C-alpha positions as CSV (number, residue, x, y, z in Angstrom):
1,X,-44.1,69.9,33.4
2,X,-42.1,66.6,33.3
3,X,-44.4,65.8,30.3
4,X,-43.2,68.7,28.8
5,X,-39.1,67.8,29.1
6,X,-40.2,64.2,27.9
7,X,-41.7,65.5,24.7
8,X,-38.5,68.0,24.3
9,X,-36.0,65.3,24.6
10,X,-38.3,62.6,22.6
11,X,-38.5,65.3,20.2
12,X,-34.3,65.6,19.8
13,X,-34.0,62.3,20.1
14,X,-36.2,62.1,16.9
15,X,-34.3,65.1,15.0
16,X,-30.6,62.8,15.7
17,X,-32.2,59.6,14.4
18,X,-33.6,61.1,11.4
19,X,-30.0,62.1,10.6
20,X,-29.3,58.4,10.5
21,X,-31.8,57.5,8.3
22,X,-31.1,56.3,4.5
23,X,-30.1,58.9,1.8
24,X,-33.4,60.1,-0.1
25,X,-33.9,58.7,-4.1
26,X,-32.6,62.1,-4.9
27,X,-29.3,62.1,-2.7
28,X,-28.6,58.6,-4.6
29,X,-29.1,60.2,-8.2
30,X,-27.4,62.8,-7.4
31,X,-24.1,60.3,-6.2
32,X,-24.5,58.2,-9.1
33,X,-24.2,61.3,-11.4
34,X,-20.9,61.9,-9.6
35,X,-19.5,58.8,-9.8
36,X,-20.8,58.6,-13.6
37,X,-18.8,62.2,-14.3
38,X,-16.0,60.9,-12.6
39,X,-15.4,57.2,-14.5
40,X,-15.6,59.4,-17.8
41,X,-13.3,61.3,-16.8
42,X,-10.6,58.7,-15.6
43,X,-11.8,57.3,-19.2
44,X,-10.6,60.6,-20.6
45,X,-7.5,60.9,-18.9
46,X,-6.6,57.4,-20.3
47,X,-7.2,58.1,-22.8
48,X,-4.9,61.0,-23.3
49,X,-2.0,59.1,-21.7
50,X,-2.4,56.5,-24.1
51,X,-1.9,59.0,-26.8
52,X,0.8,60.7,-24.8
53,X,2.7,57.4,-24.9
54,X,2.0,56.7,-28.8
55,X,3.5,60.2,-29.4
56,X,6.2,59.9,-27.0
57,X,6.8,56.2,-28.8
58,X,6.9,58.1,-32.6
59,X,9.6,60.6,-31.0
60,X,11.9,58.2,-29.5
61,X,11.9,56.9,-33.2
62,X,12.5,59.8,-34.6
63,X,14.9,60.9,-32.3
64,X,17.0,57.6,-33.3
65,X,16.4,57.9,-37.0
66,X,17.5,61.1,-36.7
67,X,20.6,59.9,-34.5
68,X,21.7,57.2,-37.4
69,X,21.1,60.1,-40.3
70,X,23.6,62.1,-38.2
71,X,26.2,59.3,-38.0
72,X,25.7,58.8,-41.5
73,X,26.2,62.2,-42.4
74,X,29.1,62.7,-40.0
75,X,31.0,59.3,-41.8
76,X,30.3,61.3,-45.2
77,X,31.7,64.6,-44.0
78,X,35.0,62.5,-42.5
79,X,35.4,61.3,-46.0
80,X,35.3,64.2,-47.5
81,X,37.3,66.0,-45.5
82,X,40.1,62.8,-46.0
83,X,40.1,63.7,-49.4
84,X,40.6,67.2,-49.6
85,X,43.3,66.9,-46.9
86,X,44.8,63.9,-49.7
87,X,44.2,66.6,-52.5
88,X,46.2,69.8,-50.5
89,X,49.0,67.2,-49.8
90,X,49.2,66.7,-53.7
91,X,49.3,69.8,-55.2
92,X,51.8,71.1,-52.2
93,X,54.3,69.1,-54.1
94,X,54.0,71.6,-56.8
95,X,51.9,74.0,-59.2
96,X,52.7,71.6,-62.3
97,X,52.2,68.0,-60.8
98,X,49.8,66.1,-62.3
99,X,46.4,65.9,-60.3
100,X,46.5,62.5,-58.7
101,X,43.4,60.3,-59.0
102,X,42.7,58.1,-55.6
103,X,42.8,54.5,-56.0
104,X,39.9,52.6,-56.6
105,X,40.8,50.4,-53.1
106,X,41.7,53.4,-51.0
107,X,40.4,53.1,-47.7
108,X,38.1,55.7,-46.8
109,X,37.5,57.1,-43.0
110,X,33.7,55.5,-42.8
111,X,35.1,52.5,-44.0
112,X,38.0,51.7,-41.6
113,X,35.0,52.7,-38.9
114,X,32.7,50.5,-40.7
115,X,34.9,47.4,-40.1
116,X,36.4,47.8,-36.7
117,X,32.4,48.3,-35.7
118,X,31.7,45.0,-37.6
119,X,34.4,43.1,-35.6
120,X,32.7,44.3,-32.6
121,X,29.4,43.2,-33.6
122,X,30.9,39.8,-34.2
123,X,32.5,39.4,-30.9
124,X,36.0,39.7,-32.5
125,X,36.9,42.2,-29.8
126,X,40.8,42.3,-30.6
127,X,40.5,43.2,-34.3
128,X,37.7,45.7,-33.1
129,X,40.0,48.0,-30.9
130,X,43.0,47.5,-33.5
131,X,40.9,49.1,-36.1
132,X,39.1,51.8,-33.9
133,X,42.5,52.7,-32.4
134,X,44.0,52.9,-35.9
135,X,40.7,55.2,-37.1
136,X,41.2,57.5,-34.1
137,X,45.2,57.9,-34.9
138,X,44.3,58.5,-38.3
139,X,41.5,60.7,-38.1
140,X,41.6,61.9,-34.5
141,X,39.5,65.0,-35.1
142,X,37.0,63.3,-37.4
143,X,33.0,63.7,-36.7
144,X,33.2,60.3,-35.4
145,X,36.2,60.2,-33.2
146,X,34.4,60.7,-29.7
147,X,32.2,57.6,-30.8
148,X,35.0,55.8,-32.2
149,X,36.7,55.9,-28.2
150,X,33.8,54.6,-27.3
151,X,33.5,51.9,-29.4
152,X,37.2,51.2,-28.6
153,X,36.6,51.4,-25.1
154,X,33.8,48.3,-25.2
155,X,36.0,46.3,-27.2
156,X,38.9,46.7,-24.6
157,X,36.0,45.9,-21.9
158,X,34.9,43.1,-23.7
159,X,38.5,41.3,-24.7
160,X,39.1,41.7,-20.6
161,X,41.0,45.1,-21.1
162,X,39.8,46.9,-18.3
163,X,42.2,49.2,-17.8
164,X,42.6,50.2,-21.8
165,X,38.7,50.3,-21.9
166,X,39.0,53.4,-19.1
167,X,41.8,54.8,-20.7
168,X,39.2,55.2,-24.5
169,X,36.5,56.3,-22.1
170,X,38.5,59.1,-20.1
171,X,39.3,60.3,-23.8
172,X,36.3,61.1,-24.6
173,X,35.7,63.0,-21.4
174,X,39.0,65.3,-21.7
175,X,38.9,65.7,-25.6
176,X,35.2,65.6,-26.2
177,X,33.8,67.3,-23.5
178,X,30.7,68.8,-25.2
179,X,30.5,65.3,-26.8
180,X,26.6,64.3,-27.1
181,X,28.0,61.1,-25.7
182,X,29.0,62.3,-22.2
183,X,27.0,60.8,-20.1
184,X,27.6,57.6,-21.9
185,X,31.4,58.1,-21.3
186,X,31.1,58.9,-17.3
187,X,29.1,56.3,-17.2
188,X,31.1,53.4,-18.8
189,X,34.2,55.1,-17.4
190,X,32.5,54.8,-13.9
191,X,32.1,51.6,-14.3
192,X,35.6,50.0,-15.8
193,X,37.3,51.9,-12.8
194,X,35.1,49.5,-10.1
195,X,37.2,46.6,-10.7
196,X,40.3,48.5,-11.0
197,X,39.8,49.7,-7.4
198,X,38.2,53.2,-7.9
199,X,35.2,53.0,-6.2
200,X,35.0,56.5,-4.6
201,X,35.9,57.9,-8.1
202,X,33.6,55.5,-9.5
203,X,30.8,57.1,-7.1
204,X,31.7,60.6,-8.2
205,X,31.3,60.0,-12.1
206,X,27.8,58.6,-11.4
207,X,26.2,61.1,-9.4
208,X,27.4,63.4,-11.5
209,X,25.7,61.4,-14.5
210,X,22.2,61.4,-12.6
211,X,22.7,65.1,-11.4
212,X,24.0,66.7,-14.9
213,X,21.8,64.5,-17.1
214,X,18.7,63.6,-15.1
215,X,16.5,63.2,-17.6
216,X,18.6,60.3,-19.8
217,X,18.8,56.6,-20.0
218,X,22.1,56.8,-18.4
219,X,21.3,58.2,-15.3
220,X,18.5,55.6,-14.7
221,X,21.9,53.2,-14.5
222,X,24.0,55.0,-13.0
223,X,21.4,54.9,-10.6
224,X,21.2,51.6,-10.5
225,X,24.9,51.2,-10.1
226,X,25.4,53.5,-7.1
227,X,22.6,51.1,-5.4
228,X,24.7,48.5,-5.7
229,X,28.1,50.2,-4.6
230,X,26.4,51.3,-1.2
231,X,24.9,48.2,-0.4
């Protein structure tokens, strides 16, 4: 009886030990096949990610080009509308009046805008602010009025006139609530009022950028600025 029990125990132990033996060649081969497939899938995924990044890069470039073309078209529209207004004003003087031709040196809205932007790019901030202020005064409903106020604010901020810069950004928020520049206007306004001691208001505007425009570049910057203000 003892011999039988001994044989049973030895057999059981042998079965347990057999589970710890090295894998067979077939198992190793199958494992290698799985690893190869995983590596192939990973390489394919990496290739698709590269293709996606390239497509995104092209899309961003196209968007940038479209934005530039839209700005140019807006400027041309401003010029046309200004010419039409001048023509109507002339015709109102009397039907028998001879048509008045615009003088060759007449300043068009696009010329005024471009001159102010040139001052801004060159660092002549006072002249830039004055130019954009003149532009928005003469053409308050122009296609580029919202952009002019943004640039005006940038010029004032760079010139150290923070309060005037904040007012310019606030004008965009108040007068052009549907403008594509609202995310930038909110961000710039928030940053401009921090030095004025309005930190809580600035936080609210920064939070609104993150909430309302989560995929925008302004949202990323707003999050970073919020982190600084809460340190």
